[in-house]
C-alpha positions as CSV (number, residue, x, y, z in Angstrom):
1,M,91.4,101.8,319.4
2,K,93.6,101.9,322.5
3,K,95.9,104.9,322.9
4,N,99.5,104.6,324.0
5,F,101.3,107.1,326.2
6,I,104.6,108.6,325.1
7,Q,106.5,110.8,327.4
8,D,109.8,112.8,327.3
9,K,110.7,111.7,323.8
10,E,112.3,113.8,321.0
11,F,111.2,113.3,317.4
12,N,113.8,114.7,315.0
13,R,113.4,115.0,311.2
14,I,110.5,112.6,310.9
15,D,108.3,112.8,307.8
16,F,104.8,111.9,309.2
17,T,103.4,112.2,305.7
18,K,105.1,108.9,305.0
19,N,105.3,107.4,308.6
20,E,102.0,107.9,310.2
21,I,102.1,109.4,313.7
22,E,101.2,107.0,316.4
23,Y,97.8,107.4,317.9
24,S,98.9,108.3,321.4
25,D,98.9,110.8,324.2
26,Y,102.2,112.8,324.1
27,E,103.5,114.5,327.2
28,N,106.6,116.7,327.4
29,C,107.7,115.6,323.9
30,T,109.7,117.6,321.4
31,F,109.2,117.5,317.6
32,V,112.1,119.1,315.6
33,N,112.1,119.6,311.8
34,C,109.2,117.2,311.4
35,D,106.7,117.2,308.5
36,F,103.1,116.9,309.6
37,S,101.6,118.5,306.4
38,N,98.1,117.1,305.5
39,T,98.4,114.5,308.3
40,N,95.6,113.3,310.6
41,L,96.3,114.5,314.2
42,S,92.6,113.9,315.2
43,E,92.0,112.9,318.8
44,I,95.7,113.0,319.7
45,N,96.6,114.7,323.0
46,F,99.7,116.9,323.2
47,L,100.5,118.0,326.7
48,E,103.4,120.3,327.4
49,C,105.0,119.5,324.1
50,E,107.1,121.7,321.8
51,F,107.2,121.9,318.0
52,D,110.3,123.5,316.5
53,A,110.7,124.2,312.7
54,C,108.0,121.8,311.8
55,N,105.6,121.9,308.8
56,I,102.1,121.5,310.2
57,S,100.2,122.8,307.2
58,T,96.5,121.8,306.7
59,P,96.4,119.0,309.3
60,Q,93.3,117.3,310.4
61,L,92.7,118.5,314.0
62,N,89.3,117.0,315.0
63,K,89.2,116.8,318.8
64,T,93.0,117.2,319.0
65,S,94.2,118.5,322.4
66,F,96.9,121.1,322.7
67,C,97.6,121.9,326.4
68,D,100.6,124.1,327.2
69,V,102.1,123.5,323.7
70,R,104.7,125.8,322.2
71,F,105.2,126.2,318.4
72,R,108.5,127.9,317.3
73,N,109.3,128.7,313.7
74,C,106.7,126.4,312.3
75,K,104.8,126.6,309.0
76,M,101.1,126.1,309.9
77,L,99.1,127.2,306.9
78,G,95.3,126.6,307.0
79,A,95.3,124.9,310.5
80,Q,91.8,124.7,311.7
81,F,92.4,125.0,315.4
82,D,88.6,125.6,315.9
83,K,88.2,121.8,315.4
84,C,90.4,121.1,318.4
85,N,89.3,120.1,321.8
86,K,88.5,123.5,323.4
87,M,89.1,122.2,327.0
88,L,92.5,123.5,328.3
89,F,93.5,124.8,324.9
90,T,96.7,126.8,325.6
91,V,99.3,127.4,322.9
92,D,102.2,129.8,322.3
93,F,103.4,130.7,318.8
94,E,106.7,132.3,318.0
95,G,108.1,133.0,314.5
96,C,105.3,130.9,313.0
97,Q,103.5,131.3,309.7
98,L,99.8,130.8,310.5
99,D,98.2,132.3,307.4
100,L,94.7,131.1,306.5
101,S,94.3,129.4,309.9
102,S,91.2,129.5,312.1
103,F,90.8,130.2,315.8
104,Y,87.0,130.7,315.5
105,D,85.3,130.7,318.9
106,L,88.3,129.8,320.9
107,D,89.5,131.1,324.3
108,L,93.0,132.3,323.7
109,K,93.4,134.4,326.8
110,N,96.4,132.4,328.0
111,S,98.1,132.1,324.6
112,K,100.8,134.2,322.9
113,F,101.6,135.2,319.3
114,K,105.1,136.6,318.8
115,D,106.8,137.5,315.4
116,C,104.0,135.6,313.5
117,S,102.4,136.0,310.1
118,L,98.6,135.9,310.8
119,T,97.4,136.8,307.3
120,E,93.7,136.1,306.8
121,V,93.4,134.3,310.1
122,D,89.9,133.9,311.5
123,F,89.5,135.2,315.1
124,I,85.7,135.5,314.8
125,E,84.0,135.1,318.2
126,S,87.3,134.3,320.0
127,D,88.3,135.6,323.4
128,L,91.6,137.3,323.1
129,S,91.4,139.3,326.4
130,G,94.7,140.5,327.6
131,M,96.6,138.8,324.8
132,D,99.8,140.3,323.5
133,F,100.3,140.3,319.8
134,I,104.1,141.0,319.6
135,S,105.4,142.1,316.2
136,C,102.7,140.2,314.2
137,D,101.5,140.8,310.7
138,L,97.7,140.8,310.9
139,S,96.9,141.5,307.2
140,R,93.3,140.8,306.4
141,A,92.8,138.9,309.8
142,I,89.1,138.7,310.6
143,F,87.9,140.2,314.0
144,E,84.2,140.0,314.5
145,N,82.4,139.6,317.8
146,T,85.9,139.1,319.2
147,V,86.7,140.0,322.8
148,L,89.8,142.1,322.7
149,R,89.7,143.7,326.1
150,K,93.1,144.7,327.3
151,A,94.8,143.1,324.2
152,D,98.0,144.7,323.2
153,F,98.5,145.4,319.4
154,R,101.1,148.2,319.8
155,T,104.0,146.3,318.1
156,S,101.8,144.6,315.5
157,F,100.8,145.9,312.1
158,N,98.3,145.7,309.2
159,Y,95.3,145.0,311.4
160,S,91.8,146.2,310.6
161,I,89.5,146.1,313.6
162,D,86.0,147.5,313.6
163,P,85.4,148.9,317.2
164,G,81.6,148.6,316.6
165,L,81.8,144.8,316.0
166,N,84.3,143.9,318.7
167,Q,84.8,144.5,322.4
168,I,88.0,146.6,322.6
169,A,87.8,148.3,326.0
170,K,91.3,149.1,327.3
171,A,93.0,147.5,324.3
172,K,96.3,149.1,323.3
173,F,97.2,150.3,319.9
174,S,100.1,152.4,318.6
175,L,99.3,155.9,317.4
176,E,100.8,155.2,313.9
177,D,98.6,152.1,313.4
178,V,95.3,153.5,314.7
179,R,94.2,153.7,311.1
180,G,93.4,150.0,311.4
181,L,90.5,151.0,313.7
182,L,89.0,153.5,311.2
183,K,89.5,151.6,307.9
184,K,85.8,150.9,307.4
185,H,85.0,154.6,307.4
186,D,87.2,155.2,304.4
187,I,88.6,158.4,305.8
188,I,92.0,160.0,305.1
189,I,94.4,160.5,308.0
190,D,97.5,162.7,307.5
């Protein structure tokens, strides 16, 4: 199937659950208040695109490319980003609900999470070196064999990170939330 190329277009209030998204490469496009829930975005390339206030819950993301893509105020429950094309994968999330999503084995060094809900998100074997988690809820997020060197968690909360299972050299944590590094030891800190 031949792919089309769509550039500099705004998509506003489109329900892609009823009107299937065109199998194309999208460059510098904006999607506003669109519904992508349970849609197939496989093998579609998004380059320098922006998604604002969209529902992108449980999409199919097999070999989908996200390069310099920004998500703002989107609902993205259960998104399996680990199925995406890993080449040039760079994303920024602000005000997004990403609960139950997976970033397993992804390089996220050049990505950003700000004011996001990351409840039960899978970061196993990901590289989050130098990443800033700005005011994010990391309740039950899974960090195992994760590279967290120089990552900044100072404004985020509800994280539980085992220093023995992750690389955390020079990572930054707030004093009041340091309990998240000691949780597995079941000790009491007053």
